[in-house]
N, C-alpha and C positions, 0 to 999 in steps of 0.2 A: 530454486526460486526462480521446461518452458519451450517455446518454439522460437522460430527465427525472429519474429517481431519482438517477442518477449525478451529475447536475449539483448536486444538493443534498447528496449524500453522497460527494463526489468522492474524498476520502481515506478509503478503507475500511481504515484501518490501526490497529494497536494494538501495544503492546510487551508481549510475553508472557514475556520472558526471566526476569523476576524476579517471577513471579506464582504464587499458590496458587489452584487452581480450586475453586469451589464451584458446584453447579448452581443454587443460589438467589442467590448474589451473588459478585462477584469480590473476593476478599480479598487485597489487595496487601501481602504480607509485606515484600518488599523491592522497590521499584519501580526500573525501568530508570533508570540513573543518568546524570548529566552527565559526571562524570569517570570514564567507564566503562572498565573493563578489558575490552577487546574480544577477548581471547584465546579466550574460550569460543565466540565466534560469528564470529570473523574468518575470512574465506576469501579468499585471493588467487588470482586467475586469472592465470597467467603463461604466456608464450610462446603466447598465443592471439591471432590476428589478428581482433579483434572488428570491425574496420572493413570487412572484406571481406564483401560481400553475396552469398551463394551462392544457388543455386536452392533453393526450398522443397521440392523433390522429393527432395533428397538425404538422406543418413542422418547429417547432422552432429551430431544430438542423440541418437543412439542409443548413444553411447559409455558404457561402464560406469565410466569414470574418475571418481574422487571418491567422496563418501559419498552414499548414497541418502537423500533427504530425506523423501519422503512414503511411508508404507506403502500397500499396494494398496487398503486399505479407504477411504483418503482420495480415491482417484481416481474420477472420473466414468466412466460406462460408455464414453463416447466416448474419453476419455483412455487407457483400458485397451487400446484398439485402435490407438493411435498408436505409431509407432516413436520414442518420446520417453522417454528414461530420466531420471527426475526426481532427478538427482544435483546436488550443489551446483555441480559443474563445468559441467554442461549448462545449469543455470538461469542462472548468471551469464553464460555465453557467449550464451545466448538473449537476455537482457535487453540486453546491450551491442550485440548485432547489431541488435536492433530500434531501440534508441535512436539508433544511428548510420546507420540506413537512410534515405538521402536519395533513393533511387530511386523507391520505391513511395508515399511520402507526398507528397500534393499540398497546397500552402498553402490554407487556408480563409480565415483572417483574422488580422490583427495589431491588437489593440485592448486598451486598459487594461493594457498591459504584458505581455500574453499572446500567444504565437504558437500558432495552432492549425493542425493538419494532418490530413488524412484519407487513409487507405489503403483504397480500395474493394475491394481484393483480400482483405481480412481478414487471416488469419494461418494458420500451419500447424495451429492448433487448430480453425479454422472459417473457411470462405471465404464464408459467406452474409451475414455482418454486417461492417460496416466497422470499422476500428480508428481511434481518435482519439488523436493525439499533442498534448500540451500542454507548452509550455516557458515558464517564468517565472523572472525574476530579481527579487530583493528586496534592496535595500541593507542591509548589516549595521547601518547607522546607524538603521534603523527599528525595531530591537530593542534591549533593554537591553544595556548593556555586559556582556560575558562570555557572551553567547548563543553556543552552539555547535550543531553538527549533532545532538549527543546531547541538548541541551536541546530543540531543535525536535522531535526524535523522541519525547521524553517527553511533551510537551504535545499532540502530534498523535495519538499512538497509545496512550496510557494510557486504557483505557475509562472509568474513573471521571472523569478529568479531561476527556476528550473530550466527555462528555455535559454538562459544565458550560458549555461555550461553543458547541458545534455544535448549534444548535437545529433543524437539519434532521433530526436523528436522534431517533427515539422510544425506541430501545433499542440497546445496543451491548455485547455480552457474549461471553466466551469459553466455548465448550462443552466442549472438551477439548484437550489438546495436551501438548507437551513442549518446554521451552526456547523456542526461537524459531520453532518450527513448530507450528501449532495450527489448530483449527476455530473460526471466528468467525461469530456471527450478529448481524445488525443490521437494524433496521427504519427505513425512511425515511418521514418524515411526508408526507402528501399535499400536493403543491405547489398544488393547486387543488381546489375542492369536488367536481368531477365526475371526479377521478382517484383511484383507490384507492391506499392505502398499498402500498409495495413492501418486500419483505424479501429478504435474501441470506444464504445459508449457504456460507461460503467456507473454503477451506484457505489458509493463509498461510505464507510463509517470509520472515522478516526477517533481515538480516545486514549486516555491515560489511565492506567490502573497499577497500583503498587510500584510506582516509580518506573514503569515501562510504557513505551508508546506502542499502540496496536493499530492495525489497519485491517479491515475486512472489505473485500470488493467482489462484485460479480456483475456480469452484463445485465443491462435492463432491456426493455423493449426498444426496438428501433424507432418507435413513434416519436421519441424525443429529438431525433435528428435523422432525417432520411438518408439512406445510403448514397454515396457518390459512386457512379458507375465506373469511375477510374480507380477506385480504391477498394481493396478487399476488406470487408468487415469481419474481424475475428471475434470469437466468443470467449470471454473470460468466464469460465464455468464457476470457478471460485478461487480466490487468492487471499491468503492471510499473511500477515507480517508482524513481527515483534522486534523491538529494538530496546536495549537496556544496557546499563553499565554492569560490567562483570569484572570486578577487581580493577586492574590497571588497563582494561580493554573496554571497547564498545562491542557488543555482540549483536549480530543481525541474523535473524532466522526468518525464512519465508517459505511458503508452499504455494505453488501455482499450478492450476489445472486449466489449460487453455486449448481451444480448438482454433488452430492457426490457419485452417483451410489448406494445410500442407501435410503430406505424409512424412513425418520425421522419425526415423528409427532411434531407439534409445542410445545407440552408440554415438549419434550426432551430438547428444547433450554432453557426453564426456569429452568430445573433441572441441566443441565450440564454446560451451558455457564458461569454463574456468577463465579463459582469456578475455571473453567479453565482460564478465563480471569484474575482473581485476581492473580492466580499462575503465569501467563505469565508476568504480569506487575511487580510482586514482583521480579522475576528473573532478569528482565531488570534493575530495581532499584538497586538491590544488586550488579550486575556486574558493573554498573556505579559508585557506591559508592566505590567499590574496585579498580577501574582502572582510574577513572577520577580525576585529582588533581586540577581542576580549572585552574587558571592562571599559575601554576607551570609547570616546564618542566619534572616532574617526571613520568607522565603517558606514557604508551608505544605508544600513538598515537600523542603526542603533536607535534613532528617534522613534521610529514606528514600533520597534520591539519594546521600548520602554513604556509605551502607551497601552500595553496589554491590560493593566488593571483598570484604566479608564474605559476600555472597551467592555470589560466585564460588568462594570457599573451601568453602562449604557444599555447592555442587554437586559439587565435586571429591571431597569426602568421601563423597557419596552414590552416586557412580558405581561 
């Protein structure tokens, strides 16, 4: 789940479903909730054999089945030339296909509870950069009672909350979007004095399916936000993420393919990523322990969380 900046900003995610956008600040009118009514963003992929690993040269993602997620203006120039239709059907099929791909991903290391794999063939989006898969399980007992996937989603992906605990980020904000698809800009602090800060301008699609949370992201065109000459803009070629309950654990799986504008040998992933990922998850867990009170009304987000259903009704009225 990458390169120097991605190690520090591993989860590039936010929850946009219940957000009002301002170019100066993110004003969360009603924040993505814990007891979420997922009907507005639920998408179930049925009768699709996601375990079959087909050739990357076929047209399996050219189907127009489903709902188109990204408008053409969100696509990079490279993506516009691909035979990939960005429908909810194809995106979910692609995520599951990649997560279950045991043929192309070679083991890198298993350390600190993380299993890392590398696919040197890249992906259908780009074959010049490797894809890194990360698998992690965390016991539910390490979180407060009542923690769910929706709770984790909220604390990981709410920009305002994310900046409170993820100190690898200098900025994390939504530029524009609609519901669970949006443009997100974030800046990663420099990990060392001789390395420039990195920023990313991503398009994201977050959704729930079959009791799991999914995220798909890739860089959009720079037109949404001009580059800062003092910051190196990296390219998120394609990143996917899945989070779900697995018995007594929460399971996190991600695959990232990123051009960090640095030449990073595969051995560096094995050396740096396990420690960085453990540190990231530990900070997330500690912040949730300090701020989430389960079913009580004492945590600072409980009121906005419980207004989720009200938001869903508002969205229906405005459609």
